[in-house]
N, C-alpha and C positions, 0 to 999 in steps of 0.2 A: 722338447716336445714329447719326449720319453716322461717327464714328470707329470705333465699333464694327463697322458694315456694312463700313467701308473695310478694317479689320483682318481681318476675317472673310473677305472676298473675297481680300485677299492671301494669307492662308493657305491658303485653297481653290486659288488658282493655283499655289502650290508644293509642296502634298500633296494633288493633286486625286485620286487613285486611293485613297489611304488614307482620306480623307475621305468619298468617296462610299461606300466600303465600310463606313466607321462608321456614316454616317447610314443605309445600308440595313439594317445589322444591328438599329440601335435601332428604325426602322420596321417591320421583321418581328416583332421582340419585343412592341412595343407593340400591333400587329395581332392576335398570338397571345393577348396579355394580354385585349383587348377580346372577343375571340370566347369564350375560356374563361370570363372572368368574366360574360359574358352567359348562359352555360350554367348556370353557379353560381347566378347570381341565379334563373335558372329553376326550378332545384331547392330552393333554400332559400326560395323565396316560394310554394310550394305554397298553394293554396287563399286566397290573398290577394285573389283576384278576387270573392269572396264578402263582400258588405258586414258581414255578422255572423258572420264565419268565427270569431271569439274565442268566440262563444257556442254552436257547434255542436260536438255530440259524437257518437261513434258508440258504440252499447252493444254490449259485447261480453260474452260468458258464459265464465266462468272454472269449468272442469271438472277441477281438479287438474292435468291433463296439460298445461295450455296454455289460450290464450285463444282463443275462436272466434267469428267475427262472422255467421255464418249462423244465424237461428233459424226456428221455426215461428211462423207469424203470430199464432195466440193469445197467444204469449209476446211479441210486439213491441207487440201491443195493451196487453196488461197493463203493460208497461214505460212506454209513453207516458201511462197514465192512473195512474201510481203516485204521482205527486208534484205539488203545485200550483206548484213551482218551474219545472215543464215547460212552457213556453209552448205548443209545440207539437211534433208530430213526425211522421216518415213512415217507411212502409217502401219499400224497393227491391227488386224481384226482379231479379237481375242475371243470370239464367240463360238468357233468351230469346235464342236466336240470331238471326241475320239471318232476316228473314220477307219473304217475296215478297208485293210489293204493286203494284196498277197504278193508273195515273191515265190518264182519257181513254178513249175509245172508238173502236171502227174502227180506220181507218188511223192515228189519232192516238193509240192505245193505247201507253203506254210501261210497261215493267217495271222495278223497282228491288227490290234485297234490302237491307233497312233493318232495324237493331236496334230492338226495342222495349224500354221499360222501363216496368213498372208501378210505380204509387206511389200516396200519398194525396194529394189536391188540394193541401194546405199545403206540398207541396215547393218551390212558388214562393216562399211567404214565407221559408222557412228558407234557401234559397240565393239568393235576391234574383235571380231572374230578370229580365232586362231585356227587354220586348216591343217589337218592331217594329210589329207590328200585332195586333189581336185582343185578347181578354180573359185577363188574368191568372188568372182564376176559372174559366175554360173547363172544367176538368177535373172540376168539380161536374156536368157532364153526362156521364154514363157514356158516351156515343157520340161523345164529341169528344176530340180528341188535340191536342197541340201540338208544333211541328216547329221545328228552327234554322234560321237565316237562310239558310246555306249549302244546306241541303236544300231550301228552298222555291226558290231560284234555280235548282237543278239540275232541279226536278220541273216548274217552271211558267214557266220562262224570263223571270225578272222580273215577271210578273203577280202580282197579289194571289192569295195563297194561302188567306186565310181565308174559309171557306164551300166550299172544294173537297173533294171526298170521295177516299179512299183505299179500294180494293177489296183488302180481305185475302183472299190465296187459299190460305192453308193455317190451320192450327188455331192459334188464339191461347188457350193454356190457362189464362190468368190472367183471361179475360174470358168469359161467355157471349157467344154467336155472333152479334152484330151484324156481318155480313160487310163492311158499309160504315161507314167512319169518316169523320166529318167534321173538318177542321182548324178549329180554333176560336182558335187562337194560333200566332205565330211569334216565337220569342225571338232574340236576339243569341247568336251562338256564345259559348261558354265557351273560355277559352284552353286550351292542352294541360296546363298545370300545375294541375289540378284533378282529383279523383276523379269528378267528373260528367262524362259524355260527351254529345257533341251527337247526340242520338238522338231517336226517336219517344217522347214521354211520353204514357201512357194512365194512367186512374185505374182501380183495381182493382174488381171487383164482390164478391160474399160467397165467392168462390172461396178454399178452405182457412181460414175463418175459424175453424173450430172444429177444425181438425188438428193436433193437437201432437205427431204423430209424423214430420212430413215438414218439414225445415229448407231454407227458400229463400229467406228474405228478411234483408235488412241493415236495421237500425234507425238513424235518425238523429234525434237529439233538438236542439231549439232551447230552451236554458236562458234565463230571465230575467237571471241574473246569472252570469258566468264563474267568480266566486270560489265559487259555490254547488255547485259540481259534486260535491265530497265529501259535502256534506250531501243532495243529490239520489240518489247512489249509496247512502247508507246507508239513505235512505227506500225505495227501490226493493228492496234486500235484506231489509228489515223488512217489507214489505207484501207481497211478490210470494209466490206458491205455486208451487214448483218441482215439485212431485209429479208433475203431469201431463206433464211433459217426458221424452222417451224417452231415458232415461240410467241405468245400473245404480246411479249414485252422485249420484241427484237431490237426495239431502239434502246434499250437499256443493257444490252449486252456487252461483254468486253473480254478479252483473253488475257489470262494471266499466265505467267511461266514459272513452273514448280521446278527446282533442280531435281534431278533424279535420285540424288543421294539423301533428299527430304522425304521422298515419298514413303518409304517404309514406316518411319515413326511419327509421320505427321497425323495420323489418324483422322483424317477428313472424310466427307461422305463419298467423293471421288474415288477414293482408295477402297471403299467396300462395296462397291458397285458390282453386284453379282459375284464377288468372290474373285475378280479379275486380278486384283492387285493383291500382293502379298503384303498383309498387315502386321506390324508390331505395335507394343505399347511401350513408351518411353518409361512410363512410370513402372511397369513390372521389371524393365531392365535395371532402373535404379533401385528398385526392391532387392533384385537378385545380386546387383553388386554390393548393396549394403549389408546383406545378409551374409556374403562371402567374406567381407571385411570384418564383420562380428564374429563369424566363426574363428577366424584367425585370432581375432583380439580376445576372446574367451579362453581360446587354447593357449595363448601367451600369458593370459593373467593366471590360467591354472599352473603354467610352469613357474610364473613369478610367485605363486602360492607356494608351490612345492618346494621351489629354493629357499623361500624363507623360512618353511618348515623345517628344511634341513638343517637351519642354522644351530639349533641347540646341539644337534650332534656334532658339528663341525666346529663349533666356536672355540671349543677347548684345544683340539688338535691344530687349528689354524693358529691360535695364540701361543700354543707350544712351539711352533716353528718360528714364530716371532721372536720368541726368548732364546731360540737357538741360533738367531742371526739373519732370519729371512726378512727382507724388506716388505713393507706393506704394499708397495706398487707391484712387486713380483708376484706376491700373495695375490693379489685382486685380479692380476693379469692371467693368473693360473685359474681362478675361479670363473673369470669370464670366458676363458678359453674352453673350459669344460660345458659352460652353458652352449658356446658356439657348436661344439662337437655333437652335443645332444641334438641340436636342431637340424643341423646338417644331416646327421644318421635320420632323423624323421622326415627330412625332405626326400632322402633317397627310397625309402620305405615308401613314401607316397606316390612316388613317381611310378613305384612297382604295382601299388593299388591300381591305379589309373589304368596302367598297360594290362592288367589281368582283367579288369572290369570292361575294357574296351575290346579285347581279344574275345572274351566270350558274350559279347554283346549284351552287357547287363545294363548298358547305359543308353538304350535304344531311344528313350524319350529325349535325350540330348541331340539337337539338330546340328551341333557344330562337329567340325571334323576332329576327332582325337586321335588320328594316326601320328605317330612320332614325328617324322618330319615337319608336318604342319603344326603340330603341338609344341614342337621346341621351345619358340620364343616365349610362350606362357609358362612353359616348366622351367625355363631360365630365370624368368622375372620372379616365378615363386621361390626359386631358390635364394634370390638376392633377399627377398621378403622373409624367408626363413631364417637367413643371418641376421637380419634388422631384429627379427623376434628374438633371436636369441642374444643379441647385444643389448637391447632394451629391457627384456626379462633378467638379464644377468646382473645388469650394472648395480641396482638398487642392493640386491642381496650380497653382491661382492662387497660393496661398499660398507654395508652395514655389519657383516660377519667380521670384518677386519677393523672395524671402528672402536673395538673395547679395549681398554688397557689391558695388557697381559694379565695382570694380578687380579683384576676385576674378573676377567672372562672365565679364569680358571674357577672361580667360585659361583658366578650368576648363573641364571638360567632364562633365555629369553622366551622360551616358549610358554611360561606361565606369565609373563609381563603382559600388562594391560595394553600397551601400545602394539606389540607384536599381534596379540589376540585380535585387537579392533581391526587392525590392518588385514588379516586374513578374512575375517568376516566380511568386510566391503567387498573384499575381492569375490568372494565366493556368492555374496549377495547380487554383484554385478552379472554373474553367470546366471543364476537364477532368473532374474529379471527378463535377459534375453531368450531363455530357454521356455518360460511361461509364454512369451509373446509369440514365438514360433510355433508354439502348440496350439494356442489360439488360432493363429493364421491359418496352419495346416487344416485344423477343423472347420473353419469356414469355407476354405477354398474346396474342401472335399464336399461339404454341404451344399455348395453352389453348383458343383459338377453333378452331385446327384438331382439336385433340384432341376436342372436343366434337362438331363436325360428323362426324369420322370413326369415331367409337366404334361398335363393334358392338352395337347394342341389341337383337339377336336377330330383327329382320326386315330383309327388302330394302328398301331405299331409292332404288337408282339407277334401276331401270326400271318405276317406279310413278308414274302420274299421278293426281292427286287432284280430284275435282269434287264439289261439294256440291249436291244437288238440293233443290227444294223438296219439301214434305211431300206436296202434292198430286201433284207430277210422279211421286214413288217409289211412291205407293198406286196411282195410276191407269195410270202408263206405264213401270212398271219394265222389264216382260219386252220391251217395244218397244226400251226405252233399250238393253238389254244386247244385244238381237239385233242392232240397228243398229250397234252398236259392234264386234261381232264380224265384221261384214261385211268389215272392213278386216283383211288378213291379218296384219299387225304387233301386233293385239291379241290376246293370249293368252286372257285371262279378265277377269271382272269381279266383285269382292266388295263387300259393303256392311257399313257399321258405324254406331253411333250416334253415335260420335266420332272425332276424327281424332287418332290416336295420334302420339305425339312430338312434340306442338305446344304442350304446357303445362307449368308447374311441378309442377301436380297436376290430379286429376280427383275427381268425386265418388266417396267411399267407402260400400260398403254393408256391411251386417252379415250374416254367415253363421253357421251353426250345425253343427257337427258333435259328435254324442253330444251331451255336456254341454258343450263348449267353445264359446264364442263368439268370434268374431275378424272384424277389418275388412279390407276390400281394395277394390281398384279393379275394377268389374265393367263389362266391355265387351261390349255386345250387338252381335254380329255374324251375318254370313250363313254358312251351312255351308261355305263354299269359302273363307273369310277366310284360314285358316292356310297354304294352298296359294299363294293369290295373293301373300301377302305374304311367302312363303318361310319360314314359322316351323317349326321341326322339332317333331316329336312323339318324346320320349324313352321313354315308358311308355304303355300303353293304346293307344287309337285315337284317329283324327282325327274330326271331326264328319261325318255322313253327311246325305245329302239327305233322309232320312227323320225326321231329328233336328228339323227345322224344319216338319213337318207340322202341321196343325191337330189339338190334342188329345193331340200328343206331349209327353212330360215335358221339362223344362227340362234341358238338357245343358251340362255345364261342362268346359273345360279349365284346369288351374291352371299358373301358370308355376313354374319350378324354384325360386324362392326361397320362394314360398307353400307348395309341396309339400314343401320341406325343413323349414319350419316346423312344418306340420301332420302330417308324417310320425312325429314324435315321440310324438304320441297315436294313432298306428296308421292314420291315412287311407292310402288306396291307392285307385288306379282302380277304378271299379267301385261304389264305395261311394255311399250316399245323403247328401245335405246339404240344409239348409233355408236358404232366403233370409229371415232375420228381418226386414229392411227392407220386404218384401212379403207380410207376414202370416204367416211361417213357410212359405213356398212350398216345396215338396219339389223337389229335382232330383238327378241322377246325375253322378258325375265320370267322363267318359268316359277323359281322358288327360292326361298331365303334357308340357308344352311345354318347350323351352329355357329359359335365363335371358332372359326378354324383359323388357325396360325400356321403358315407354311414356311417362314423364315426362322432364323435362330432367334434365341430369347435375349440376343444383345439388342434387339430392334424392339421400336415400339409397336403399338398395334397394327396388324396388316389389314389392308384393304384388299380383299380378294374375290375374284368372280371366276367361277368354272364356266367354261365354253364348251358347248358341243357343235360339231359341224363347222369346224374353223376354214377359212380359206387355205390355210396351209396344214393339210391333214396328215402330215407325218407324226406319229405318236410312238417313237422307237422304244420309250420306257414301259416296261410291264410290270405290273404288280399282281402277284399271285397269291391269293387268299388261300391258306391253309385252314383245314378244319381243328377244332379242339382236340388236342389229344394225338394229333398225328405225328407219327415218328419222323423227325426233321431229317436225320440223315438218309433216311430211304427216299423221301420226298426229293432231296436235293439231288440225290443219285438219279432219280427219274428226271428232273428238270435237264439234267446234263445229258441224259440218253436221247431226250426229245430235240435238244438243240443240235446234237452231233448228228441226228438222223437228217436234220434239214440241211445243214452245212458242217461237215466234218472239220474244215480248217477254221471255222470261226471262233476265236478266243474269247469266250465269254466269261463273266464274273457274276456270281449268284452273292447278293448282299441281303443283309438283314440289317433292321434299324440301329442295332448296337453299334455296327460297324459303321454306319453312315456317321452317326454321333461321335464315334471315336475321331473321325477326320474332321468333322464340324468344329468339334470343341477341343482340338488338339491342343492350342495354345494354353487352355485353362487346364488340362489334364497333366501338361508338361509342367506348368506352375505348380499345380497340386503335387506331383510327384517329387519336384525340386524342393519345396518348403517342407514337406513331410521328411524327406531324406535329411535335410538340413536341421530340422527340428530333433530328429533322433539322433544326429551327432551332437548337438548342443547338450541335450540330455545326458549322453555317454560322457562327454568331456567334463559336465558339471559334476556328475557321479564320480569320475575320476578324483577330481578335486577334493570332493567331500570325503573319499576313501582316503586319499593322501593325508588330509587334516586329521581325520579321525585316527588313521594309522599312528600318526606322531603324537597327537595329545594323549591318546590311552598309553602309548610308550613312556610318556614323560609324567603322567598322572598315576602311574602303577603304585606310588606309595600311598596316595590319597585312596585309591580303589581299595588296597589291602587293608588300611586303617577302616574304612568304612565297613568292610566284611567282617573285620574282627569285632565290631561295635554292633554288629547284626543284620546290616544291611542286606537286602534279598538282591536276587539277580535282576528281576524286574524293577527294583528301585535304582540301580545302578544303571541299567539300560535307559530308564526314564530320565536321569539326570542328563546323560549325554542327547538324548532325542529332544528333550525340551529345549535346547538352545537351538538346535537347528529347525526345530518346527516353528520357533518365533522369527528366525530369519526368513523361512517360506513365506509366512504370513506378510510380513514387511515388503518382500519383495514382491507379492502378488498385488498388494495395494498400489504398488508403483507401477506394475507392468499392465494391470488391466485396463485402466483408463487410455493409455497409449496405444495398446492392441485394439480396443474400441473404437478409436478414432481412425486408426489406419485402416482397419478392415471395412469401416464404413464408408472410406473414399474410395477404396478398391471396388466395392459393391456397387457404387454409383455408375461403373462403366456397364452396368445392365440393366435393361429395362425391366427385366422381371428377375427378382432377386430373393433369396432366402432371407428370413428375418434375422436379427441379430439374438439369438437364443443365450439366455442367462446361463444355462446349463453348460454350454461348452466352455465358458470360463471357469465353472465350477469344476469341471472335469479336468481342465488343464491345472487347476491348484491340487485336485485330489492326486493327479498322476505323480506330480512332481513330489508332493508330500510323502507318497506311498514309497517311491524309488528311494527318497532320501531315509525315510524310516528304515528300509530294509537295509541299506548300505551302511546306516550308522549302528544298527542293531546287529548285524553280522560281524562288523570289526570289532566292536564293544564287546560283544559277548566272550571273545576270546580273552580279552584283558580281565572281563570281570570272573571268568572261570579260573584264573590262575590261582595258584596257592598263595594267601595273603603272606605268609612267614617268608616265601622265596621273593615276593615283590618288595617287603618292607627291608629285608635283608640286602638285596639288590640294590635299592636306593641308599 
């Protein structure tokens, strides 16, 4: 061991800079691998936090045009009771938005906006809730709720939460109205990688128990045996009567069971319904996994290249030890041990890098838990990979350096041999191919993100602030709210809507009827001035009028251009009557046609949208505040806060702008962009380190040649050109290999988006230029030192 360390320290003293760069490259690669693999584990282990995850299934209904996960409550109850192989089941209503609740009284009164999920009490059995305090069966009492530990700490500052009361300040439609609910249990928070959320759970009463027309619930089943899923599915479809289900093809309906462990990465239409389900992309996970492996691979290649480059400097000393009696086996063991020590040290540094980045929250775009206890398995696995890298990268150099006959080795110079040079060029070339591909990928991911954020969706986004009010605040204080806001000269107007447009992959669709034709579309209930506030143009007909939302007035609709284009083929025009079939054939009139408004994300195809004034459900809690051009944004936000506080000081409001909305909506794409950009940078750095090492040793062993050229009149530029010409050719060849592969991969990834950026040629050119420039700078800086050396000294030293 002492011999190994002594040899290692000797090499470190002689080639300090090159070794430090090599260790740094390995460390950065191992750190990136740990972070990415932790994220991959996060995605591939969805639902593993539930003890009986393999026995939990979601019941989806197949309608011929796809599978749907949202059902009427009677259908959920019928499914749960359809087979004795079903141990138990629960419904979950996912549509409840954040509800305004308060705790405490008087000066100690605090307000919170929290999500409620209504369910059956057996949800705790199905998903294995772990309780910190309280009773797991508390939901059998309809006036009790259970909350997560994190919420209990926020609300009650570490005090016991069981027995405390929550005052519900707005309508909770899935329960009859006890305005006060009692906390019956506190459960441990679920991790992020599960479909269950850390929210307030409450048991449903008889609401919608016999309503077959309204689809509002997810159905989860706990089976006795995982293997019996197919039998359970057959029994359900055999015994279930689908005739009451509201669907023109109810005789063709069937139930399919989806394992809960498959939901996240399955990517079906049911998952993306309204953003209810957490959705991943298996291809993205595979891409990240592949990139993580490639980063380690190019770092290992860089290490191998470095070790081979050391051969000329070590071959004489190694073979001198042979002559003095050292065995070839022992020498190879020593060289291999040095490689293992290098990778082990790099792994330790990598763990330090990850720890520091996590401590200072510099990896916030990573969803996985990087805390040390949770991260330990991946860290240890990376340690084994580091040792394997050292073993594989050190085997060939150790064998080759010791393979010469001592007499030949004392005279030869491997650095200038064609075989050694070709091998090193191939290894560097592989690194360049990966780097160019990653740069191209990072460029197009960024372009797609920018494209989605700046795409004209038919409404103004730049001068609009969004505030979600409580239901009680909207009903009781709407006019005071609007008048208070308009006191600030920079606020032009305030409009209201039931939903936040442009914030989800999809929204609830309703059925409409024109003449004998029925069709589905997104229905957005709004105030009469919504189109003006949001800058939505009217192409035909008229805009909404204040009289349209007077009590007793007929429902008034404005269609977007895409929906109108579809229906104009059957004669629809402004002024015609239509019926809302989802609300009992409620009649209304089409007032006008708007521009091509798109309210969902750009992952989806064309939207069919209708705006509705005077809805039977008149609660419009989302306020859109139009700011005048040039308004001082911080001052306007301050005024909005003061206005809200004057109405209800305890209400916890958020003021959003569309850049924040898009941050959440396109969080996955932004995460992929940051991950690939970071890995591209790492690939470039590692490749540059490899080139630096090669040029360092090549210039060292060509000093005599450089000296002779200078004696014969070669200029500095000619010597630099001699070295750069070689590496420029390598970059060109690597670009020809990498560009088609990158073009194909990016094209496949962009197919995930209905609206996507073009495949610009200049991105490929920019990737080539960047790699060529970095290589030119690296080679020139290192070659310049050798070119400026005194040729007499170089020739004499050689």
